[in-house]
N, C-alpha and C positions, 0 to 999 in steps of 0.2 A: 673644400669639396662638399657638396650638398649630400645629405643622406639619401640613400636609395628609396624610391617610393615604395610604400607597403603594397603588397599584392592583395587583390580582393580574395577573400576566402572562397573556396570552391562551393558549389551548390551543396555537396554532401556535408561540408563543414557547417554551412549555414543551417541545413536541415537538422544536423546533430545538435547544434546549439539551440535551435528553436524547440526541438523535442525535449531537451534536458531542462529548459526553462519552464516547461509545462508541468503543472501540478499533477496532471494525469499520468505522465511518464514516471515522475518521481514516486507517485503513490503506487503504481504497478510494481516498481522496483522494491519498494517497502513491502508490498504484498508478497512478492516472491521470497524475500528474506524471512518474512513472518511465517510463510509456509514451511520453510526449512526448520525454523525454531519449533513450530507446531508439530512437525513430523518427528523430530528428535525427542521431544517431550512425550508425545503420544506413544511412540514405539518403546521408549523407556518405561512408561507407565504400564503398557501391555506386558512387557517383559517381567516387571515387578509383580503385577497382578496374576500373571499366568492365564491359562485358559479357564474360562468359567462363564456362567450366565451373566450377561450385561457387562462383561469386562471391556468389550469393544466400545461400548457406549461411554464408560467412565474414562477410558484411555483417550478416546476422541475428545471428550469434553475437557480433560486435563490439558491436552495439547492445545486445544482451542483457546482456553483461558490464558495460558502463558503466551501463546502466539499473538493473541489479540491485544494483550497488554503491551507487548513489544510493538505491535502494529499501531496502536494509539499514540504511543510516545514518539515513534519514528515519523509517523505521518504528521503529528503536531509540529515537530521541530524541523523536519527535513522536507517533507512534501509540501505542506501548506505554510511553512515558515511562520508559524504563529508566535507572536511576540507578547501577547497579552499574558500577564503573570497570573491571571485568574484561571485556575485549572479545573475547578469544581464543575462549572456549568457544562463545558464540552465533555468532561469525563462522565458526568451523569447521563448525558444524551448517548454517549458511546456505550456505556454499560447497558442501558435499556435496549438499544438496538442490537448490541452484540449478544445479550442474553437470549433474545428472541431468535437471532440467527443461530446461536449455538445449540439451542434446543432442536431446531429444524435440522441442523447439520448432524447432530448426534443420532437423530432418527434415521437420516439417510445412510450414515455409515453403518449403523446397526442393521438396517434392512439389507444393505448390500453384503456385509460380511457375515452376519449371523443367519440371515434369511436366504441369501443367494449363494453364499460360499465364496464371494470375491475376497481376495487377500486384503489385509488391512490397508496397506499403502495405496493401492488403486482405489479402494473404497473411500479413503480419506481425500484423495485427489479429486475424485468425481464429486464428492460432497463439497469440496472447496470451490470447484468450478461452478457448481449449481448455486451455492449459497453465498460465497464470499467474493467472487471476482467482479463482475460488472455492476451488480446491484450495490456492492460495497463502495464503488467509486462514487455513485450518486448519493448514497447515504452519507459518506464522509464529507463531500463538498456542500451538500444542501441542508443537512441536518446537524452533523457534528461540528464541522468547521465552515459555517456559511460565510460567504464573502461579506466583508464589512461594507456598509453604505458609506460612500465617500466619493472623492474624485475618481473618475475612471482611470484605469491603468493606461499608461502610454504604450502605444504599439511598439513592438520590438524594433521595427524599422519601417520607414515609409517606402513605398515602391520606388525603386531606382536609387536608393541610398544604401550605404553600408549597413549590413545586418548586425554588426557587432558594435557595442558602445565604445566610446573612447577609452583607451587604457589609462590607468592612473598615472603612469610614468611619462607617456609621450603626449597624451591628449589626442592621439590619433586612433581610429577604429581598426 
């Protein structure tokens, strides 16, 4: 008896696969996880430091440093799938860019919390959106992890063909 023909994946399944293969989607997921790490460290630092002048700024910067370190490593290995064993060059670029972004971010959080009375978490989230969300994607792709010059990537699927690559076991899509 012949094996049953494999069904075409639904449009939703094709879209989900296509989105997950995109560095942009994976980088945004890493960014969300980095924000969680950032907030946990920032809130912990604020709790340890207590209320005081500039404590919001220091707590925000501490969270940002730890969150950004996680962000760099996760983006390197997960979002951009960087296999180059040389870590120094992209790390230096990331540190320079992140230092500038962290200084701006700390000022935004300090202005919102200390100057306008906005609670720490909303101040931090607003600062994250302003400083780290969309601009960060461009910075990561074009400055920190630029595409390598080489043969162009093959498209995921030609129009009218199966969107999934052959599976290793069956050779079918």
